[in-house]
TIRO-2110 file (N, C-alpha, C; in Angstrom, 1 decimal):
// TIRO-2110
2.1, -24.5, -15.1, N, 1, A
1.0, -25.2, -16.1, CA, 1, A
0.1, -25.7, -14.6, C, 1, A
-0.7, -25.8, -14.4, N, 2, A
-1.9, -26.0, -13.2, CA, 2, A
-2.1, -27.9, -13.6, C, 2, A
-2.2, -28.0, -12.3, N, 3, A
-2.7, -29.7, -12.2, CA, 3, A
-3.6, -30.1, -13.1, C, 3, A
-5.0, -29.5, -13.4, N, 4, A
-5.7, -29.9, -14.4, CA, 4, A
-4.9, -30.1, -15.7, C, 4, A
-4.2, -29.1, -16.2, N, 5, A
-3.4, -29.0, -17.6, CA, 5, A
-2.4, -30.3, -17.6, C, 5, A
-1.5, -29.9, -16.4, N, 6, A
-0.7, -31.5, -16.5, CA, 6, A
-1.0, -32.9, -16.6, C, 6, A
-2.6, -32.9, -15.7, N, 7, A
-3.3, -34.3, -15.9, CA, 7, A
-4.0, -34.5, -17.2, C, 7, A
-4.6, -33.8, -18.4, N, 8, A
-4.6, -33.6, -19.1, CA, 8, A
-3.9, -33.9, -20.4, C, 8, A
-2.6, -33.6, -20.1, N, 9, A
-1.2, -33.7, -21.0, CA, 9, A
-1.2, -35.1, -21.0, C, 9, A
-0.8, -35.8, -19.6, N, 10, A
-0.6, -37.1, -19.6, CA, 10, A
-1.6, -37.9, -20.0, C, 10, A
-2.8, -37.6, -19.8, N, 11, A
-4.0, -38.4, -20.0, CA, 11, A
-3.9, -38.2, -21.9, C, 11, A
-3.7, -37.3, -22.0, N, 12, A
-3.4, -37.3, -23.9, CA, 12, A
-2.7, -38.5, -24.4, C, 12, A
-1.3, -38.5, -24.0, N, 13, A
-0.5, -39.4, -23.7, CA, 13, A
-0.6, -40.8, -23.8, C, 13, A
-1.6, -41.1, -22.4, N, 14, A
-1.7, -42.4, -22.2, CA, 14, A
-3.1, -43.1, -23.3, C, 14, A
-4.0, -42.2, -23.7, N, 15, A
-4.4, -42.5, -24.9, CA, 15, A
-3.7, -42.9, -26.1, C, 15, A
-2.6, -42.1, -26.6, N, 16, A
-1.8, -42.6, -27.4, CA, 16, A
-1.2, -43.9, -27.5, C, 16, A
-0.7, -44.3, -25.9, N, 17, A
0.2, -45.6, -25.5, CA, 17, A
-1.1, -46.6, -25.7, C, 17, A
-1.7, -46.4, -24.7, N, 18, A
-2.5, -48.1, -24.7, CA, 18, A
-3.5, -48.3, -25.5, C, 18, A
-3.4, -49.6, -25.7, N, 19, A
-4.4, -50.3, -26.8, CA, 19, A
-5.9, -49.7, -26.9, C, 19, A
-6.7, -49.8, -27.5, N, 20, A
-8.0, -49.8, -27.5, CA, 20, A
-8.8, -50.4, -26.1, C, 20, A
-8.5, -51.8, -26.7, N, 21, A
-9.0, -52.6, -25.8, CA, 21, A
-9.1, -52.3, -24.4, C, 21, A
-8.0, -52.3, -24.0, N, 22, A
-7.6, -52.0, -22.4, CA, 22, A
-8.4, -50.3, -22.1, C, 22, A
-8.3, -49.5, -23.2, N, 23, A
-9.1, -48.5, -22.8, CA, 23, A
-10.5, -48.7, -22.5, C, 23, A
-10.9, -49.4, -23.2, N, 24, A
-12.5, -49.6, -22.9, CA, 24, A
-12.8, -50.4, -21.8, C, 24, A
-12.0, -50.9, -21.0, N, 25, A
-12.0, -51.9, -20.0, CA, 25, A
-12.4, -51.0, -18.7, C, 25, A
-10.9, -49.7, -19.1, N, 26, A
-10.8, -48.9, -18.0, CA, 26, A
-12.3, -47.5, -18.0, C, 26, A
-12.7, -47.2, -19.3, N, 27, A
-13.7, -46.5, -19.4, CA, 27, A
-15.0, -47.3, -18.5, C, 27, A
-15.2, -48.6, -18.6, N, 28, A
-16.5, -49.5, -18.4, CA, 28, A
-16.2, -49.6, -16.9, C, 28, A
-15.2, -49.5, -16.4, N, 29, A
-14.7, -49.7, -14.6, CA, 29, A
-15.4, -48.4, -14.4, C, 29, A
-15.2, -47.5, -14.5, N, 30, A
-14.9, -45.7, -14.3, CA, 30, A
-16.7, -45.3, -14.3, C, 30, A
-17.2, -46.0, -15.4, N, 31, A
-18.8, -45.7, -15.3, CA, 31, A
-19.2, -46.6, -14.4, C, 31, A
-18.7, -47.9, -14.1, N, 32, A
-19.5, -48.7, -13.0, CA, 32, A
-19.4, -48.0, -11.4, C, 32, A
-17.7, -47.3, -11.5, N, 33, A
-17.4, -46.8, -10.3, CA, 33, A
-19.1, -45.8, -9.9, C, 33, A
-19.0, -44.7, -10.9, N, 34, A
-20.1, -43.6, -11.0, CA, 34, A
-21.5, -44.0, -10.3, C, 34, A
-21.7, -45.1, -11.1, N, 35, A
-23.1, -45.8, -10.6, CA, 35, A
-23.4, -46.3, -9.6, C, 35, A
-21.7, -46.7, -8.4, N, 36, A
-21.9, -47.4, -7.4, CA, 36, A
-21.6, -46.7, -6.6, C, 36, A
-20.1, -46.9, -6.0, N, 37, A
-19.6, -46.4, -5.2, CA, 37, A
-19.4, -44.9, -5.1, C, 37, A
-19.3, -44.2, -6.2, N, 38, A
-18.9, -43.1, -5.8, CA, 38, A
-20.2, -42.3, -5.4, C, 38, A
-20.9, -42.7, -5.4, N, 39, A
-22.7, -42.1, -4.6, CA, 39, A
-22.2, -42.5, -3.3, C, 39, A
-22.0, -43.8, -2.7, N, 40, A
-21.9, -43.8, -1.7, CA, 40, A
-20.6, -43.5, -0.7, C, 40, A
-19.8, -42.3, -1.2, N, 41, A
-19.0, -41.9, -0.8, CA, 41, A
-19.0, -40.6, 0.2, C, 41, A
-18.3, -40.8, 0.8, N, 42, A
-19.0, -39.1, 2.2, CA, 42, A
-18.7, -38.3, 1.6, C, 42, A
-20.2, -37.0, 1.6, N, 43, A
-20.1, -36.0, 1.1, CA, 43, A
-20.0, -34.5, 2.5, C, 43, A
-20.2, -33.7, 1.5, N, 44, A
-20.3, -32.3, 2.5, CA, 44, A
-21.2, -32.2, 3.6, C, 44, A
-21.0, -32.4, 4.7, N, 45, A
-21.7, -32.3, 5.7, CA, 45, A
-21.8, -33.5, 6.2, C, 45, A
-20.8, -34.8, 5.8, N, 46, A
-20.9, -35.9, 6.8, CA, 46, A
-20.0, -35.7, 7.8, C, 46, A
-19.8, -36.2, 9.0, N, 47, A
-19.1, -36.1, 9.9, CA, 47, A
-17.9, -37.0, 9.2, C, 47, A
-16.7, -36.6, 9.5, N, 48, A
-15.6, -37.5, 9.2, CA, 48, A
-15.2, -38.5, 10.2, C, 48, A
-15.0, -39.9, 9.8, N, 49, A
-14.5, -40.7, 10.6, CA, 49, A
-13.2, -40.3, 10.9, C, 49, A
-13.0, -41.1, 12.4, N, 50, A
-11.4, -40.8, 12.6, CA, 50, A
-10.4, -41.4, 12.1, C, 50, A
-9.3, -41.0, 11.5, N, 51, A
-8.2, -41.0, 11.2, CA, 51, A
-6.9, -41.2, 12.2, C, 51, A
-6.4, -42.4, 12.1, N, 52, A
-5.3, -42.8, 13.2, CA, 52, A
-4.4, -43.8, 12.4, C, 52, A
-3.4, -43.5, 11.4, N, 53, A
-2.5, -43.8, 11.1, CA, 53, A
-1.2, -43.7, 10.5, C, 53, A
0.0, -44.7, 10.5, N, 54, A
1.0, -44.8, 10.3, CA, 54, A
1.9, -43.8, 9.3, C, 54, A
2.8, -42.8, 9.4, N, 55, A
3.5, -42.0, 8.4, CA, 55, A
4.4, -42.6, 7.7, C, 55, A
5.1, -42.1, 7.0, N, 56, A
6.1, -42.7, 6.0, CA, 56, A
7.4, -43.5, 7.2, C, 56, A
7.3, -42.7, 8.0, N, 57, A
8.3, -42.9, 9.3, CA, 57, A
8.0, -44.1, 9.9, C, 57, A
6.5, -44.8, 10.0, N, 58, A
5.7, -45.4, 10.5, CA, 58, A
5.5, -44.9, 12.3, C, 58, A
5.4, -43.5, 12.2, N, 59, A
4.8, -43.0, 13.5, CA, 59, A
3.5, -42.6, 13.2, C, 59, A
2.4, -43.1, 14.4, N, 60, A
1.0, -42.8, 14.6, CA, 60, A
1.0, -41.5, 14.1, C, 60, A
-0.2, -41.1, 13.0, N, 61, A
-0.4, -39.9, 13.0, CA, 61, A
-1.9, -39.3, 13.0, C, 61, A
-2.6, -38.9, 14.0, N, 62, A
-3.8, -38.5, 14.3, CA, 62, A
-4.2, -37.5, 13.7, C, 62, A
-5.3, -37.5, 13.0, N, 63, A
-5.8, -36.2, 12.5, CA, 63, A
-6.9, -35.1, 13.5, C, 63, A
-7.3, -36.0, 14.4, N, 64, A
-8.0, -35.5, 15.3, CA, 64, A
-7.1, -34.4, 16.0, C, 64, A
-5.8, -34.8, 16.3, N, 65, A
-5.2, -33.8, 17.0, CA, 65, A
-4.9, -33.0, 15.9, C, 65, A
-4.6, -32.6, 14.6, N, 66, A
-4.6, -31.7, 13.5, CA, 66, A
-5.5, -31.3, 14.0, C, 66, A
-6.9, -31.3, 14.0, N, 67, A
-8.0, -30.6, 13.9, CA, 67, A
-8.1, -29.8, 14.9, C, 67, A
-7.1, -30.1, 16.0, N, 68, A
-7.4, -28.7, 17.3, CA, 68, A
-6.6, -27.9, 16.8, C, 68, A
-5.8, -27.9, 15.2, N, 69, A
-5.2, -26.6, 15.0, CA, 69, A
-6.1, -25.8, 13.9, C, 69, A
-6.9, -26.1, 13.0, N, 70, A
-7.0, -25.8, 12.2, CA, 70, A
-7.9, -26.7, 11.3, C, 70, A
-8.4, -26.5, 10.0, N, 71, A
-8.8, -27.4, 8.9, CA, 71, A
-8.0, -28.6, 8.9, C, 71, A
-8.3, -29.7, 8.6, N, 72, A
-7.5, -30.3, 7.7, CA, 72, A
-7.7, -31.0, 6.7, C, 72, A
-7.1, -31.4, 5.1, N, 73, A
-7.0, -31.6, 3.8, CA, 73, A
-7.1, -33.1, 4.3, C, 73, A
-7.3, -33.9, 3.9, N, 74, A
-7.2, -35.7, 4.0, CA, 74, A
-7.3, -35.7, 2.2, C, 74, A
-6.3, -35.9, 1.4, N, 75, A
-6.5, -36.6, -0.3, CA, 75, A
-6.4, -38.2, 0.0, C, 75, A
-7.5, -38.9, -0.6, N, 76, A
-6.9, -40.3, -1.0, CA, 76, A
-6.2, -40.6, -2.0, C, 76, A
-4.9, -41.4, -2.4, N, 77, A
-4.5, -41.7, -3.5, CA, 77, A
-4.1, -43.4, -3.8, C, 77, A
-4.0, -43.4, -5.0, N, 78, A
-4.3, -45.0, -5.6, CA, 78, A
-2.6, -45.7, -4.8, C, 78, A
-1.7, -44.8, -5.0, N, 79, A
-0.1, -45.6, -4.9, CA, 79, A
1.0, -44.3, -5.3, C, 79, A
2.2, -44.8, -5.2, N, 80, A
3.0, -44.5, -6.0, CA, 80, A
3.6, -44.8, -7.1, C, 80, A
2.7, -45.5, -7.6, N, 81, A
3.2, -46.7, -8.9, CA, 81, A
1.8, -45.2, -9.5, C, 81, A
1.3, -44.9, -9.3, N, 82, A
0.2, -44.0, -10.2, CA, 82, A
0.5, -42.6, -10.9, C, 82, A
1.0, -42.7, -12.1, N, 83, A
1.5, -41.3, -12.7, CA, 83, A
0.7, -39.9, -12.1, C, 83, A
-1.2, -40.0, -12.0, N, 84, A
-1.7, -39.2, -11.8, CA, 84, A
-1.5, -38.9, -10.5, C, 84, A
-1.5, -39.7, -9.5, N, 85, A
-1.3, -39.3, -8.0, CA, 85, A
-0.3, -38.8, -8.2, C, 85, A
1.0, -39.0, -8.6, N, 86, A
2.4, -38.3, -8.1, CA, 86, A
2.2, -37.0, -9.1, C, 86, A
1.2, -36.9, -9.8, N, 87, A
1.1, -35.2, -10.3, CA, 87, A
0.3, -34.3, -9.1, C, 87, A
-0.5, -35.1, -8.8, N, 88, A
-1.8, -34.9, -7.5, CA, 88, A
-0.4, -34.1, -6.2, C, 88, A
0.2, -34.7, -6.2, N, 89, A
0.9, -35.0, -4.7, CA, 89, A
1.8, -33.5, -4.7, C, 89, A
2.4, -33.6, -6.1, N, 90, A
3.4, -32.6, -6.3, CA, 90, A
2.6, -31.4, -6.2, C, 90, A
1.6, -31.2, -6.8, N, 91, A
0.8, -30.0, -6.8, CA, 91, A
0.3, -29.2, -5.8, C, 91, A
-0.1, -30.5, -4.6, N, 92, A
0.1, -30.2, -3.5, CA, 92, A
1.1, -29.6, -2.8, C, 92, A
2.2, -30.2, -2.8, N, 93, A
3.2, -30.0, -2.3, CA, 93, A
3.7, -28.3, -2.8, C, 93, A
3.5, -27.9, -3.8, N, 94, A
3.9, -26.9, -4.3, CA, 94, A
2.6, -25.7, -3.9, C, 94, A
1.4, -26.1, -3.1, N, 95, A
1.0, -25.2, -2.6, CA, 95, A
0.6, -25.0, -0.7, C, 95, A
1.5, -26.0, -0.6, N, 96, A
1.4, -26.1, 0.9, CA, 96, A
2.0, -25.0, 1.5, C, 96, A
2.8, -24.0, 1.2, N, 97, A
3.1, -22.9, 1.8, CA, 97, A
1.8, -22.0, 2.1, C, 97, A
0.7, -21.9, 1.0, N, 98, A
-0.6, -21.3, 1.2, CA, 98, A
-1.1, -22.3, 2.0, C, 98, A
-1.2, -23.6, 2.0, N, 99, A
-2.4, -24.3, 2.8, CA, 99, A
-1.8, -23.9, 4.2, C, 99, A
-0.7, -24.1, 4.6, N, 100, A
-0.2, -24.0, 5.5, CA, 100, A
-0.6, -22.3, 6.4, C, 100, A
-0.4, -21.0, 5.5, N, 101, A
-0.8, -19.9, 5.9, CA, 101, A
-2.1, -19.9, 6.4, C, 101, A
-2.9, -20.9, 5.4, N, 102, A
-4.1, -20.4, 5.9, CA, 102, A
-4.6, -21.0, 7.0, C, 102, A
-3.8, -21.7, 7.8, N, 103, A
-4.1, -22.3, 9.1, CA, 103, A
-4.6, -24.0, 8.8, C, 103, A
-4.4, -24.3, 7.8, N, 104, A
-4.4, -26.0, 7.8, CA, 104, A
-3.5, -26.6, 7.7, C, 104, A
-3.8, -28.2, 7.4, N, 105, A
-2.6, -28.9, 7.2, CA, 105, A
-3.0, -29.8, 6.2, C, 105, A
-2.4, -30.9, 5.9, N, 106, A
-2.5, -31.7, 4.8, CA, 106, A
-1.9, -33.3, 4.8, C, 106, A
-2.7, -34.2, 4.7, N, 107, A
-2.5, -35.3, 4.7, CA, 107, A
-2.3, -36.1, 3.4, C, 107, A
-1.8, -37.0, 3.2, N, 108, A
-2.2, -37.6, 1.9, CA, 108, A
-2.2, -39.5, 2.6, C, 108, A
-3.5, -40.3, 2.0, N, 109, A
-3.7, -41.7, 2.5, CA, 109, A
-3.6, -42.5, 1.4, C, 109, A
-3.0, -43.5, 1.0, N, 110, A
-2.8, -44.7, 0.2, CA, 110, A
-2.9, -46.2, 0.8, C, 110, A
-3.2, -47.1, 0.5, N, 111, A
-3.1, -48.5, 1.3, CA, 111, A
-1.8, -49.1, 0.6, C, 111, A
-1.1, -48.2, 0.3, N, 112, A
0.1, -49.2, 0.6, CA, 112, A
1.0, -49.0, 1.7, C, 112, A
2.1, -49.8, 1.6, N, 113, A
2.7, -50.3, 2.9, CA, 113, A
3.8, -48.7, 3.6, C, 113, A
3.8, -48.9, 4.6, N, 114, A
5.0, -47.3, 4.8, CA, 114, A
6.3, -47.1, 4.3, C, 114, A
6.8, -48.6, 4.1, N, 115, A
7.8, -48.2, 2.8, CA, 115, A
7.8, -47.7, 2.0, C, 115, A
6.5, -48.1, 1.1, N, 116, A
6.5, -47.4, -0.3, CA, 116, A
6.1, -46.3, -0.2, C, 116, A
5.1, -45.8, 1.0, N, 117, A
4.9, -44.3, 1.3, CA, 117, A
5.9, -43.7, 1.5, C, 117, A
7.0, -44.2, 2.0, N, 118, A
8.0, -43.3, 2.6, CA, 118, A
8.9, -42.8, 0.8, C, 118, A
8.9, -44.2, 0.0, N, 119, A
9.7, -43.8, -1.6, CA, 119, A
8.7, -42.7, -2.3, C, 119, A
7.2, -42.9, -1.7, N, 120, A
6.5, -42.0, -2.7, CA, 120, A
6.8, -40.3, -2.1, C, 120, A
7.4, -40.3, -0.6, N, 121, A
7.3, -38.9, -0.1, CA, 121, A
8.7, -38.4, -0.9, C, 121, A
9.9, -39.5, -0.6, N, 122, A
10.7, -38.9, -1.1, CA, 122, A
11.1, -38.7, -2.4, C, 122, A
10.6, -39.5, -3.3, N, 123, A
10.4, -39.2, -4.8, CA, 123, A
9.7, -37.6, -5.1, C, 123, A
8.8, -37.3, -4.3, N, 124, A
7.8, -35.9, -4.7, CA, 124, A
8.4, -35.2, -4.1, C, 124, A
9.5, -35.3, -3.0, N, 125, A
10.1, -34.2, -1.8, CA, 125, A
8.8, -33.6, -1.0, C, 125, A
8.3, -34.6, -0.6, N, 126, A
7.1, -34.2, -0.4, CA, 126, A
7.4, -33.7, 1.2, C, 126, A
6.4, -32.4, 2.0, N, 127, A
6.9, -32.2, 3.4, CA, 127, A
5.8, -32.4, 3.8, C, 127, A
4.5, -32.8, 3.8, N, 128, A
3.4, -33.4, 4.7, CA, 128, A
3.3, -34.5, 4.5, C, 128, A
2.5, -35.0, 5.9, N, 129, A
2.1, -36.5, 6.0, CA, 129, A
1.2, -37.2, 5.1, C, 129, A
2.5, -38.1, 4.4, N, 130, A
2.0, -39.4, 3.6, CA, 130, A
1.7, -40.8, 4.3, C, 130, A
0.1, -40.9, 4.6, N, 131, A
-0.3, -42.0, 5.7, CA, 131, A
-0.4, -43.3, 4.9, C, 131, A
-0.1, -44.4, 5.6, N, 132, A
-0.4, -45.8, 5.0, CA, 132, A
-1.7, -46.5, 6.0, C, 132, A
-2.7, -47.0, 5.1, N, 133, A
-4.2, -47.7, 5.2, CA, 133, A
-3.8, -48.8, 4.6, C, 133, A
-2.9, -49.5, 5.2, N, 134, A
-2.8, -50.6, 4.7, CA, 134, A
-4.4, -52.0, 5.4, C, 134, A
-4.8, -52.4, 4.5, N, 135, A
-6.0, -53.1, 4.9, CA, 135, A
-7.1, -52.4, 4.9, C, 135, A
-6.9, -50.8, 4.3, N, 136, A
-8.1, -49.7, 4.0, CA, 136, A
-9.4, -49.7, 4.7, C, 136, A
-9.0, -49.8, 6.3, N, 137, A
-10.0, -49.1, 7.1, CA, 137, A
-10.4, -48.0, 6.6, C, 137, A
-9.4, -47.1, 6.7, N, 138, A
-9.9, -45.4, 6.6, CA, 138, A
-10.8, -45.1, 5.5, C, 138, A
-10.1, -45.9, 4.4, N, 139, A
-10.7, -45.7, 2.7, CA, 139, A
-12.2, -46.1, 3.1, C, 139, A
-12.4, -47.7, 3.8, N, 140, A
-13.7, -47.9, 3.6, CA, 140, A
-15.2, -47.0, 4.5, C, 140, A
-14.0, -47.0, 5.4, N, 141, A
-15.1, -45.9, 6.8, CA, 141, A
-15.6, -44.5, 6.0, C, 141, A
-14.6, -44.2, 4.8, N, 142, A
-15.1, -43.2, 3.8, CA, 142, A
-16.1, -43.5, 2.8, C, 142, A
-16.4, -44.8, 2.6, N, 143, A
-16.8, -45.1, 1.3, CA, 143, A
-16.0, -45.3, -0.1, C, 143, A
-14.9, -45.2, -0.2, N, 144, A
-14.2, -44.8, -1.3, CA, 144, A
-13.4, -46.6, -2.0, C, 144, A
-13.3, -47.6, -0.8, N, 145, A
-12.9, -48.6, -1.8, CA, 145, A
-13.6, -49.6, -2.5, C, 145, A
-12.8, -49.8, -3.6, N, 146, A
-13.8, -50.5, -4.5, CA, 146, A
-13.1, -52.1, -4.6, C, 146, A
-13.9, -53.2, -5.3, N, 147, A
-12.8, -54.4, -5.3, CA, 147, A
-12.6, -54.4, -6.9, C, 147, A
-11.7, -55.0, -7.5, N, 148, A
-11.3, -55.4, -8.8, CA, 148, A
-12.6, -56.5, -9.2, C, 148, A
-12.7, -56.3, -10.4, N, 149, A
-13.5, -57.5, -11.1, CA, 149, A
-12.7, -58.1, -11.9, C, 149, A
-12.6, -59.3, -12.2, N, 150, A
-12.1, -60.0, -12.9, CA, 150, A
-11.1, -59.5, -14.1, C, 150, A
-11.9, -58.7, -14.7, N, 151, A
-11.5, -58.1, -16.3, CA, 151, A
-10.8, -57.4, -15.9, C, 151, A
-10.7, -56.3, -14.6, N, 152, A
-9.9, -55.2, -14.0, CA, 152, A
-8.7, -55.5, -13.9, C, 152, A
-8.5, -57.1, -13.0, N, 153, A
-7.5, -57.5, -12.8, CA, 153, A
-6.3, -57.9, -13.7, C, 153, A
-7.0, -58.5, -14.8, N, 154, A
-6.6, -59.0, -16.1, CA, 154, A
-5.8, -57.6, -16.8, C, 154, A
-6.6, -56.1, -16.9, N, 155, A
-5.8, -55.0, -17.4, CA, 155, A
-5.1, -54.5, -16.5, C, 155, A
-5.1, -54.6, -15.3, N, 156, A
-3.9, -53.9, -14.5, CA, 156, A
-2.8, -55.3, -14.9, C, 156, A
-3.1, -56.6, -14.5, N, 157, A
-1.7, -57.3, -14.9, CA, 157, A
-0.9, -56.9, -16.1, C, 157, A
-1.7, -56.5, -16.9, N, 158, A
-1.2, -55.9, -18.2, CA, 158, A
-0.2, -54.5, -18.2, C, 158, A
-0.9, -54.1, -17.4, N, 159, A
0.5, -52.8, -17.1, CA, 159, A
1.3, -53.4, -16.3, C, 159, A
1.3, -54.2, -15.3, N, 160, A
2.1, -55.0, -14.9, CA, 160, A
2.4, -54.3, -13.1, C, 160, A
1.1, -54.1, -12.8, N, 161, A
0.3, -54.0, -11.7, CA, 161, A
0.2, -55.1, -10.9, C, 161, A
0.8, -55.7, -9.9, N, 162, A
0.0, -56.2, -8.8, CA, 162, A
-0.3, -55.9, -7.6, C, 162, A
-1.6, -55.5, -7.1, N, 163, A
-1.9, -54.5, -6.2, CA, 163, A
-2.0, -54.6, -5.0, C, 163, A
-2.5, -56.5, -5.0, N, 164, A
-2.2, -56.8, -3.5, CA, 164, A
-0.8, -56.8, -3.0, C, 164, A
0.2, -56.8, -3.9, N, 165, A
1.7, -57.0, -3.4, CA, 165, A
2.4, -55.4, -3.0, C, 165, A
1.6, -54.4, -3.8, N, 166, A
1.9, -53.2, -4.0, CA, 166, A
0.9, -52.3, -2.2, C, 166, A
-0.1, -53.5, -2.0, N, 167, A
-0.7, -52.8, -0.9, CA, 167, A
-0.5, -53.5, 0.5, C, 167, A
0.5, -54.9, 0.7, N, 168, A
0.7, -55.7, 1.3, CA, 168, A
-0.9, -56.5, 2.0, C, 168, A
-1.6, -56.3, 1.3, N, 169, A
-3.0, -57.4, 1.7, CA, 169, A
-3.3, -57.8, 0.8, C, 169, A
-4.2, -59.3, 1.2, N, 170, A
-4.4, -59.9, 0.3, CA, 170, A
-5.7, -59.5, -0.5, C, 170, A
-6.0, -58.4, -1.3, N, 171, A
-7.0, -58.1, -1.7, CA, 171, A
-6.6, -57.2, -3.1, C, 171, A
-7.5, -57.5, -4.1, N, 172, A
-7.3, -56.6, -5.2, CA, 172, A
-8.7, -55.3, -4.8, C, 172, A
-8.1, -54.8, -4.2, N, 173, A
-9.1, -53.1, -3.8, CA, 173, A
-8.3, -51.9, -3.9, C, 173, A
-9.0, -50.9, -4.1, N, 174, A
-8.4, -49.9, -4.4, CA, 174, A
-9.2, -48.4, -3.8, C, 174, A
-8.7, -47.4, -3.3, N, 175, A
-9.5, -46.5, -2.9, CA, 175, A
-9.6, -45.4, -4.1, C, 175, A
-11.1, -44.9, -4.5, N, 176, A
-11.3, -43.9, -5.6, CA, 176, A
-10.4, -42.7, -5.0, C, 176, A
-9.9, -42.0, -5.9, N, 177, A
-9.0, -40.6, -6.0, CA, 177, A
-10.3, -39.6, -5.1, C, 177, A
-9.7, -39.6, -4.0, N, 178, A
-10.8, -38.4, -3.4, CA, 178, A
-10.0, -37.4, -2.6, C, 178, A
-10.5, -36.2, -2.4, N, 179, A
-10.1, -35.2, -1.7, CA, 179, A
-11.0, -34.4, -0.8, C, 179, A
-10.9, -34.2, 0.8, N, 180, A
-11.8, -33.9, 1.4, CA, 180, A
-11.0, -32.8, 2.3, C, 180, A
-11.8, -31.6, 2.7, N, 181, A
-11.2, -30.9, 3.7, CA, 181, A
-12.2, -30.7, 4.9, C, 181, A
-11.9, -31.0, 5.9, N, 182, A
-12.7, -31.1, 7.5, CA, 182, A
-12.3, -30.3, 8.1, C, 182, A
-13.4, -29.7, 9.0, N, 183, A
-13.4, -28.4, 9.5, CA, 183, A
-12.9, -28.9, 10.9, C, 183, A
-12.6, -28.1, 12.0, N, 184, A
-11.9, -28.4, 13.3, CA, 184, A
-13.3, -28.9, 13.6, C, 184, A
-14.6, -29.0, 13.8, N, 185, A
-15.7, -29.9, 14.4, CA, 185, A
-15.3, -30.9, 13.7, C, 185, A
-14.6, -31.6, 12.9, N, 186, A
-14.7, -32.6, 12.5, CA, 186, A
-15.9, -32.9, 11.0, C, 186, A
-16.5, -32.0, 10.7, N, 187, A
-17.6, -32.0, 9.6, CA, 187, A
-16.8, -32.0, 8.5, C, 187, A
-17.1, -32.9, 7.3, N, 188, A
-16.6, -32.7, 5.8, CA, 188, A
-17.2, -30.9, 5.3, C, 188, A
-16.3, -30.4, 4.6, N, 189, A
-16.7, -28.6, 4.3, CA, 189, A
-16.6, -28.9, 2.6, C, 189, A
-15.9, -29.6, 2.3, N, 190, A
-15.5, -29.8, 0.7, CA, 190, A
-15.3, -31.6, 0.3, C, 190, A
-16.0, -31.8, -0.5, N, 191, A
-15.7, -33.3, -0.8, CA, 191, A
-15.4, -33.3, -2.6, C, 191, A
-14.4, -33.7, -2.8, N, 192, A
-14.4, -34.3, -4.4, CA, 192, A
-14.2, -35.9, -4.4, C, 192, A
-15.0, -36.1, -5.2, N, 193, A
-15.1, -37.7, -5.4, CA, 193, A
-15.5, -38.0, -6.4, C, 193, A
-14.9, -37.9, -7.5, N, 194, A
-15.1, -38.3, -8.7, CA, 194, A
-14.0, -39.7, -9.4, C, 194, A
-15.1, -40.5, -9.9, N, 195, A
-14.5, -41.8, -9.5, CA, 195, A
-14.0, -42.2, -11.0, C, 195, A
-13.5, -40.7, -11.7, N, 196, A
-12.1, -41.1, -12.9, CA, 196, A
-11.1, -40.7, -12.2, C, 196, A
-10.3, -42.1, -11.9, N, 197, A
-8.8, -41.6, -10.8, CA, 197, A
-7.8, -40.7, -12.2, C, 197, A
-8.2, -40.3, -13.3, N, 198, A
-7.3, -39.3, -13.9, CA, 198, A
-7.9, -37.8, -13.7, C, 198, A
-9.3, -37.7, -12.8, N, 199, A
-9.1, -36.4, -12.8, CA, 199, A
-9.2, -36.0, -11.0, C, 199, A
-8.5, -35.2, -10.7, N, 200, A
-7.9, -34.8, -9.2, CA, 200, A
-8.9, -33.1, -8.8, C, 200, A
-8.7, -33.0, -7.3, N, 201, A
-9.1, -31.8, -6.8, CA, 201, A
-8.2, -31.0, -7.0, C, 201, A
-8.4, -29.7, -7.4, N, 202, A
-7.5, -28.6, -7.9, CA, 202, A
-7.3, -28.2, -6.5, C, 202, A
-5.8, -28.0, -6.2, N, 203, A
-5.6, -27.3, -4.7, CA, 203, A
-6.1, -25.8, -5.2, C, 203, A
-6.2, -24.9, -5.8, N, 204, A
-6.6, -23.6, -6.1, CA, 204, A
-7.9, -23.6, -5.6, C, 204, A
-8.9, -24.5, -5.8, N, 205, A
-10.0, -24.7, -5.2, CA, 205, A
-10.2, -24.8, -3.9, C, 205, A
-9.1, -25.8, -3.5, N, 206, A
-9.4, -26.5, -2.0, CA, 206, A
-8.6, -25.1, -1.2, C, 206, A
-7.8, -24.2, -1.8, N, 207, A
-7.8, -23.1, -1.3, CA, 207, A
-8.4, -21.9, -1.2, C, 207, A
-9.4, -22.0, -2.0, N, 208, A
-10.6, -20.6, -1.7, CA, 208, A
-11.3, -21.4, -0.9, C, 208, A
-11.7, -22.7, -0.4, N, 209, A
-12.4, -23.0, 0.8, CA, 209, A
-12.0, -22.7, 1.9, C, 209, A
-10.8, -23.1, 2.2, N, 210, A
-9.6, -22.4, 3.0, CA, 210, A
-10.0, -20.9, 3.5, C, 210, A
-9.7, -20.2, 2.6, N, 211, A
-9.9, -19.1, 2.8, CA, 211, A
-11.3, -18.6, 3.2, C, 211, A
-12.3, -19.0, 2.4, N, 212, A
-13.7, -18.7, 2.9, CA, 212, A
-14.0, -19.3, 4.3, C, 212, A
-13.5, -20.4, 4.7, N, 213, A
-14.1, -20.8, 5.9, CA, 213, A
-13.4, -19.7, 6.8, C, 213, A
-11.6, -19.5, 6.6, N, 214, A
-11.3, -18.7, 7.5, CA, 214, A
-12.2, -17.1, 7.9, C, 214, A
-13.0, -16.7, 6.7, N, 215, A
-13.1, -15.6, 7.0, CA, 215, A
-14.6, -15.4, 7.4, C, 215, A
-15.4, -16.7, 7.2, N, 216, A
-16.6, -16.7, 8.2, CA, 216, A
-16.0, -17.3, 9.7, C, 216, A
-15.1, -17.4, 10.1, N, 217, A
-14.8, -17.8, 11.6, CA, 217, A
-14.9, -16.7, 12.3, C, 217, A
END
């Protein structure tokens, strides 16, 4: 089953489980992001900001060093508590041999603490770098981070989610789920920045970008 099919299947179940009024809050939230933040996110042709973050073991990973070897896929996810994120991360893990064969590296970034990113990496058996952006400096540099409204805070509380506690920072804020491919010169050559957290970039599409880039080199 493709990632898109898995996401659609989970989404269908979500609509059956979640009360209509809470669904409406989430739909309003997504619409607001599309009108605002999604338009400010970095796009194809933009220069990627520098990324140097701690991985799940507390070691600093510099994406600039990875770029010396080839393109880098950078995917921003909300946290290990997000089922859509876990489906996406597992799909990237399945595609990892082909990503490496294309000469590229992959890193995933969330605002969670390193201990939580370690749990996410272990739970999903991930063999790529999972980085911790506590305070969301990198997410903000990419133009991806949004602040929660009071209505959204209440909705997440009903889901049993305390986002400041999850992120280790005293803020109700998350990045939109976004995936980029950065070429060796540090330029963004692919950007998926849909504000709907239930939709994600398809690894197969990203592999096509990597193959096209390699063919043109």
